[in-house]
N, C-alpha and C positions, 0 to 999 in steps of 0.2 A: 278263587279257590276250586282246584280240581275235584272230581268226584270221588277219587281216591282218599284225598285229605279230608274231605267232608265225612266221608264214611268213617275214617279214623277219629276224628274229633267227637262223633256220635257215641263211639264206645268207650272213649277215655272218660274217667270221672273228672268232674269239675273240681277245682282246687279249692276255692274260696269259701263256698257256703258252710255256715257253722253245722247245718245239718248232716254234713258228712262225718262229722267227728264222732267217734265211738265215745259216749258220754263216760262209760266206766274206766276206759284205758287212758284217755287222752290227758286228764289231769295228773295221773302218775307219771306218763312220760314228760308232761311239761315239767314236773318238778326234777326229773332226771336230767333233763336239757339244762336247767338252770343250775343244778349242783356240779356238772361236770364243766360247764363254761367256767364257773368260779374256780374250780380246781385247776382247770388248765389255762387260766389267765387270758381268756378269749374277750377280745373287744367287741365283736358282734358276730352273729350267726344266725343262719336261716335252716330251718329244720322241716323235713317232710318225712312223714312214716305213713307206709299204705299197708293195709292187711286185707287179704282177700279182695283186692282190686277197690278198696275202700280207703280213702284218706283218712286217718284217725288223729294225724297231728300236722299242723302246717301252720308255721307260726315264726316270727322273728324275735330275736333276744338281742339285747345289749344295743350298741351304738355303730352305726354305718359310717360316721364321720365326726371323729373327736372334735374336729376344730369347729364344726357347727352345732355339736349336740344333737345331731340327726339320728333319730332312733332308727333300728335296723326293722325292714318290713319282712313279711313272710315271702314277698317276691323280690327282695333286694338282688341286684345284680352283683356278681363277682367273676374275676377272673377265674377261669377253671383250670384247676392243675390235679391230674389225676383221672377223674371221672371222664373227660375227654378221649383218653386214650383207647378205651373199647371202640369209639367211632372211628377212629383211624383204622382200627382193625376192621370195622363194618365196611369202611370205603375199599380196603384192600380186597376183602371177601367178595364185595360187589363185583370187582373187576375179575376175580376168579370165576364168579358165575357167568360173566359176560365172555369169558374165554380169552381175554387179552393178558392174562399172566396165570402162572401156577404156583402153588405154594413151595414146589420142589425147583422152581427156576432158579437159576443162577443170578444174584443181584448183578454181576457184572455184565449180565445181558442187557440190563436198563440203565446202569450207571458205569460205563466202562471207564470213566476217567477216576473212580474211585480206586486206590492201590490196596489191592487185596493181599499183597505180600507172598503170594504163593498159595493163599487159601481159597477154599470155595465156599460161598456163604449163599445160603437160600433165603428166600422171601420167609419161609417158615420160621428160620433161626432168627430173623429179625424180630418177628411177631412174638417170639416166646423166650426172647432174651438169651439165647445160646449161641449168639453169633461169635463170641470172643471179641467184638470190636469194642474199643476203650470207650467208656462213658465221658463225654466231654464236660460233664458237669463236675467230675471228681479229678479234674486235671489242675485246678487251682488258677494261676493267672490267666490260662486261655479263656475262661468266662468269668471267674471273679472279678478279674482286671478289667472286663469289657462289659459287664452286665448293665450297663447303663447306655451302652453304644448300639444303636440299631444296626442289624446285619439283614444282607439277603441270604438267599438258601445257600449259596455256593460259599459264602463267607461263615456261615455255621458249619458246613461241611468242613472247611479248612481249620476249624478248631481241632479237629481229632484226626483227619486224613493224613496218614503216614506214621501215626503214632502205633507202637508195638502193640499188637493184639495180645490181651490178657490171657486167652487160652485158645486152644484149637478149636474151630466151628463145631457145634454140637457136642463138645465135650462136658459141659456142665452148664447149668444157669447162673448168670450173673448179671444183674440189671444194667442195662445200657441204653439211655434215651438216644444215644447216637443212631441205633437202629431206626427209630421212629422218623428221625430226620430223613434217613435214607427212603424209608417207606413213603413219606410225603414226596419226594422227588419221584419215585417209581410212579405213584398214583397220577401225579402231574402228567408224566410223559406217556403213560398208557392211555389216559383220558382225553388228552389235549387241552386240559383246563386247568387253571390255577387252583390249589387246594382250596383256599376260601370258596371260590365259586362251585367247585364240585361238592363241597359239604352243603353249601346253600341249596342246591338243584337237587342233590340225590339223597341228602339225610334230613336237613332241616324242613325244607318244603314238605316232603311226603310225611314227615311225622307231625305236621301241623302246629310247630312251635312258633311262638310269637316274639321271644325277648332273648333268643340265642343269636349273638352277632360276632363276626369277626372284628377284633377291636385292636387298633393300632395306633400310631401316632397320628394318622390322618382321619380318625374318626371321634365322635364325641358320643359316647356311651351314656344313655340317659340311665340314672338310677343305680349307677356304679358306685359300690362301697370303696372306700379308700382302704389301702392295704397298709398293715402296720407290723413292725417288730418290736421286740423288746428292748429296753434301754434304760438301766437302773432300775428304778422301782415302778417305771411307767412304759411309755409307747412313744416310737417316732415313726414317721412316713417310711414306708419301704419304697427305696427308689429304683429299683431294678426295672428295667424296661423289657416288655414281652416280646417286642421285636429284636432282642438279643438272642433269642432262642429259636426253636423249631417253629414253623408256622402253626402246627397242630397245638402249640401252647398259646396261640394268639385269639383265644375264644373267650366271651363273657356269656354268662347264662345265669339262671336262677334255678332253684331247687324244683319247681314246678316243671320247668321245661325238660331238665334233665330227668325226671320222672316220666314224662311224655315220650321223650327220645327213647328210653329203656323199654318202656311198654311197647313202642312201636317196633323193635327188634323183636320181641317175643310174639307179637301179633302179626309177625312175617310182612310187616309193610316195608321193611328196609333190607331183610335178608330172608332166603328160604329157610326152613326148618332144619334142613341138613346142615346149612352153613352155620347157624347158631349152635347146633349141636356140637360142631367142631370147635367153636370158640369156647365152649363151657363144659365139654367132656372131659372126665378124668382121665379116660383112655387117651393116650398121647400127649397128655398134659406132662411138663417136666417138674421133677422134684425140685423145690426151692431152698430147702433146709434139712440137714440130716438131722437136726434138733426136733423137727417136726415132720415126720414123713408124710402126713396127709397134706401139708402145704405145698400145692403144685401152681404150675403157670400154665394157663391155657394159650389161646391166641388173643393177646392185646388185653388179657384181664387175669386176676388173681381167682384161684379156687382153693379156698381153706374153710375152717371150721370154727364155730363158737361152741366149744364143747363137742356135742354130737350133732350140732345143727350145721348142715353144709350150706356154704355162702359162696357168691361169685361176685365179682366187681373189681373196684380199683380206688385206691386212695392216693393222696400225695401233698406236696407243699412246696411253693415256690412263690416268689414275687410279693410276699407278704399275705398270701392268701393260703388257705388249707382246704380241700374238697375231698369228700367220701362218698360212693354210691355202692351199695352191696344189696342183692337180692339173696333171701334164703328161699330157694325154690320149693322146698318140700314143705315150707311153713307159710308160703304164700305171703311173705312179708318183704318189703322194700323199704330201704331208709336212704335218704339223700341228706347231707349235711354240708354246708358251705359256711366257711369263715374268712373274716377279713384279717387273720392273725398268723404269722407264721409259725410252722411247726405242725406235727401230725395230730392236732387237737380235733379236726373234724372226724379222724379215724377213731379217735378215743370217745367222742361223743356217739358215733355210730356203734361201736361195740357196748356201751353202756344202754343205750336205748334199745339195741337188740336183745340183750339180756334181760331187760325188764320186761319187754314184750313176750319173750319167749319163757319167762318165768324162771329164769336162772339167777342165783345169787349174784349180787353185785361185785365186781372186783374190788380188791382192796385199793383206797384211795392212796395215789402218791403225793405227800404233801409237796406245796410248793417250797422251794427253798430261796429265801431272801438274798439278795445278793450281799455279801459282806461289805462291811464299812471300810473305806479305804483311806489310808493316811496319804499326806502329801508333804513329804520331809524335803529339805532343800538339796539341790543337786548343784555342787559347784561347778564353775566354769571349767575347771580342768576334767572333771569327771564327763561333762557334756561333751567336750572335745574328743576325749577318748573314746567314747562310745558311738560317735559319728560313723555312719558307714552305710552301704546297700548290702542286704543279705537276701539269699535265696534258700528259703527253707522247705524241707520235706518230713515226711513222716519218718521217726525214728524205727518205726514197726508198723506192721499191719495187724492191729487189734482183730480179735473176734468180732465178726458182725459187720466189720467194713468190706465194701466191694472191692474186688481185686483191682479195679480201675486207681483206687487210691495209691497203689505203688508207684504211680506216675505223677503224683500229685507235687505240684511245686508253686511256692507263692513268694512273691518279691515284696520286701518290706525296706524302708529306709528309716533311719534314725538320724535326727539331725537337731541343731540348736536354732532355734527360731526366736531371736531376741531375748535370749535368756531363759526360754522354755525348751524343755527336752521333749521331742516331738516323736511319735510314730505315725508312718503313712504306709498303708498297704497300697499296693498298685491299684489305680483305678477307683479308690474310695478317699474320704475325706482324712486329714491328718488330725490327731488328738494328742493330748499331753500323755506323757510316761509319767506316772506317779510314783515316786520312790517310796517303798515300804520298809518298816523298821527292820525287816532282815536283810535288806540290801537288794531285795527283788524289786521289780517294777510292774504296774499294772495299769489298765485303761477302763474308764468309765464305761464303755461299751460292752465290755467283757470282764466284769470284775473278779470273776473267780480264775481268771487265767493270770498266771505270774511269767514275766519275762524276765529271762537272766542273760549274763553275757560272759564270755571267757575272755579276758584280757591278756594279750601277749605284746610284749614289745611297745607298750604304751598305746595300744589300739585294740579294740573289740575284735576278736578274730572269729568268734562264733557267738551266735544268737539262738536262744532257745524259748520256745513257748509251750507251757504245760497247763492244760485245763485241768484243775482239781476234779477228780472223780470221773473224767472223760476217757482217760487212758489213751489220749491221742497226741503224744507229745510231738512237737516239730522242733527241728534244728537245723542250722546250716551255716555255711561259711559266709565271711564277709567278701564280696565280689567287687567292691569299689567305693568311692566315697560317698558321702550322703547328701551331696548337693543336687539339686534339681536336674542339671544337664546330665550327670552320671547316671541317675536313676531313670529319667526318661528314655536315656539312649540305650538301656539294657534290651538284647534281644529276647523276644517272647516265644 
C-alpha cells in the first residue's frame, strides 16, 4: 500500500460499523428505500447515504440471486452502469493535467480512422454529449441484435462509424455513449495502457478501493448479483454481455467503493481542484432540456436539481442492472444506489432518499401497472402462411423525449410457422409465440402491452407494425423477404 493510499483510507469513513449510522434519520431512510423498491419492482438493491462525511445508511435489500434465494448485502457487487461514466471523465482530465491532450483537441488527432464526415469534433464535445455522433445504443440491430456477442474496441466503434451525424458538433446536447467509446480509445493511445490497466493504476489504487474490478468473460467476480429484467408478472435473467459494449461499461463495484471513489475525487487524490471544478461547474455546462433550463451536463456528469437543491452525478441502466450516484454539494449529502433490475429504478430510489434526507415532500407514487391477461386464439394454417416474412421496422415518428439517434433505429424481426405455432424472433434474441387476441392483433408474453399487427396484400403480409400502449413509440416496416432462417440470417446489418 502506498503512503498516498494509506492517507486516503485514514480520512475516509469506515462503511460497516453500526455506530456510524445516524440513529434519528436511518430508520426513516430505510423505510423510504423499502417503499420505493416495492413500487419500482426491484429484485435487489444496495444503498449508501452519507451526510457531512458520515455514513447514515448502508444496507442491502431484497435478493441478489433469485435462483439461490441469496439475500442482497450492503456490499453486494453489481455491474456499474451510469456511475462509472464520471470516472472515464476523470481519466481524460488526468491526461489533460499531464499535458498529453487538451479538451479542445480534435478527436481526429487521436483516432484518425474514425470517419468524421467533414466535421470537427473535440474531446470536450465527447465528454459533454454535444458531438453529434449517433449513439449506437439506439440504432436497433447494431447492438440489440448483437448484445450477447463480445466485441473488441474496434468492433464497438464499427457499430456507429459511418452513420449519419444527428446534428453538427457543438450545436446541442444529445446523449451519445458512442463518444465514451472514443474517449476510452483516446485514453489508451495517449497513456500507452489498456483502459482496465489505466483505471486500476490511476483511479482504483489511489482511491484505496478493494471491490471494484474489470469484469468480463475471462474473470470470476465474487459476490456479483445476477441481473434481471421483467417478464410477465416476474423476472428472468438478463443475458446481455458487458463485453458487447464500451470497455468503460465492463466494471463491477459496490456502493461503498463508489462512495470512496467519489470522495477521492473531491479530496483531490485523483484530480486537481481546478479539474474537478471543470467537471461540475454550471459555467460551461450545456443545457440538456428546454423543459428544465437548470438541468445541464458538465464533463461526464449531470448537473441538475431536486427542487432548489443542486446535485451532480450520473445514473443509468443496462445489462439488467441500474445505478445512481449523486452528491448534493451544498447539503453535504451523497447517495449511491445499485440494483440488479433493469430500468431507472436506482435513480428513483436516489431521488426518494434525497427528498427524505432534505426534508422535501415525497413525490407521488407511480402505481405499477400489471401486465394485461393475454388470449391465445387459434391461428389457422393459411393465416400463419400469409404472415410469414422478415420485416425491418423503424420508428414511425420521433416522440418528445427520445434522443435524436432514434431516427436511425432499425430492428429486424421474422415471423414464421414452427410446427403449427406462429413465432416472432427479433434478430439476436430468442423466438417466442405470437398470441392472437380477440381483436385480430397479436401479442407476446415478454411485452404483453405491445400489439403486433400486419397489413396483408396479395396473400402475404406486406407491413408489420408494433405499438406499445401508452409509450407512444410505434414501429413499422416492410416485408423484406421470407421468414425462413436462411433469409433472416443473411440480411445485411
